[in-house]
N, C-alpha and C positions, 0 to 999 in steps of 0.2 A: 441863271436857268438860258444852256447856249440858245445861238440860232448859230445855223449850219445853212452856208449858199448848194441850197442844192446841184445848181449849175454847174459848179466851178470845181468839183470831187466826178469819178469811177464809183459803180454799186465796192467799188473795195476797197476805193477809197473812202468813204462813207463807209461802206459798213468799221473798218481802220480802227475810224474816230468815233462809234460809239461805244467800240469795244473802248478804249482807252480811255474815254465821259464816265462809260458806267467802272471800270476800274480804280477809278480817279473817287465816287462818291463809294462805293464797297468801303472804300476807310473812316466814314461816318456810317457804317452796321452798329443797330446796336444788339448783338451775339453773346452774353455773356453767359446763358446755358450749351451749348451747341459749337461755339469759336466757330461755327458754320458761315463764317462770312459771301454776303453779299452783295453784288449793284447791278443797275439796270439803269440802260439810259431810251428813254422813251420819246422815237424823233419821227412827232405828228405835219401834218397836212404841211404846212405851211414854216417847216423848217427848225419849227421849238424845238427844244429839248429838254424835259423834265426825269428826271432819275428820282431813282427811287431806289433804299437801301430796306433791308431785311431787321423789323423791329418784333425783336422776343419779348418773352415775355415767361412768370412763372409756369401759368395756368395760359396751356396749351397750348390751347386751345386761340385763342386768342394772339396768338402771334399772327404779320402777316408777311409775306412776303416783298422784294425786291421791286418785284414784276406790280401789282395793287402798288406797293405804294409813289410807282413814277402813273399810276391811271387817276387815280385819286389827285392825283396834283394837278394830274392833268385837266379831270373829269372838274376838280376847283375853280379853274381856269376861266372854262369855255367849252379845251380844248376837246373835242370829241371824233376826230379822222386820223387817223397812223399812218405812218409810211411804212414802220422800223420799228422794232427794239434790242438793243442787245445783251447780255445777260452774263455779266465776272461771278469769277470768287475763286478762293485758297487751294478749290482744286484742282489733282494732276490731272481727273480725270475733263471731261462737258459735263458745263449743267446743264439741265434743258429745267422750261417751265414745267414749277406740277399745274395737276390735273387742274385746281381751280384757278391758276390765275391761266391757264389757255383756257377758258370760260372765257372768265369777265375779259378777256381779248377781244373772244368772239365774238361778246354780246356791243363790240365795233367794228370789224368788220369782217366779215364774210368771209377768209380764205388769201388776203391777195399783201397784208405787211410781208415782211421779212421778217423769221425771230432770229435769232447772231447772235450764237450758244458759243465760248471757251473756254477753254481753264489758264491756269497759269504760269505760262509756255511763249502762252498768247497766241496761241493755234486756237483760230474757226472753225462751225458750222453752219452753214444758213439754212434754213427751209422756210416754205411762203406757214402762213400759219395754216391754213388747210393740210395737210403732211404732217403737223405736228396734231392738225385736230381736226380726224376724215368728216366726223359721222360731228360737226356740230350742235346742241344744242338748242328748240330753238322753240318760240311761243306765237 
């Protein structure tokens, strides 16, 4: 797990650093069926970074996305407050969280966290969670 000193980085530098970490994590993806590798880097409020990768399964319903892998790792360590998540893949186009991942993220953040979506050339787009999940489900 990495730790980022938030005080020393601009928002742009922070987003680029998270993309770099997500790209490095992507190398550990287990995606033998789709060959579509995804990496995620989840930044906590305290500056810890949890990485995640997509993990495919022959029973496709058992597959888990990189974003949820990162959240599961963070929650299992007691970290439930997040500032941002970056997502990277080998795709030419930008990659965005699926609906289930958006819902899981919304369990822990009501819309302020940044969601940084990148493509393989390093370009990225940054959104607040509420921009990509405008009508969050709540109990």
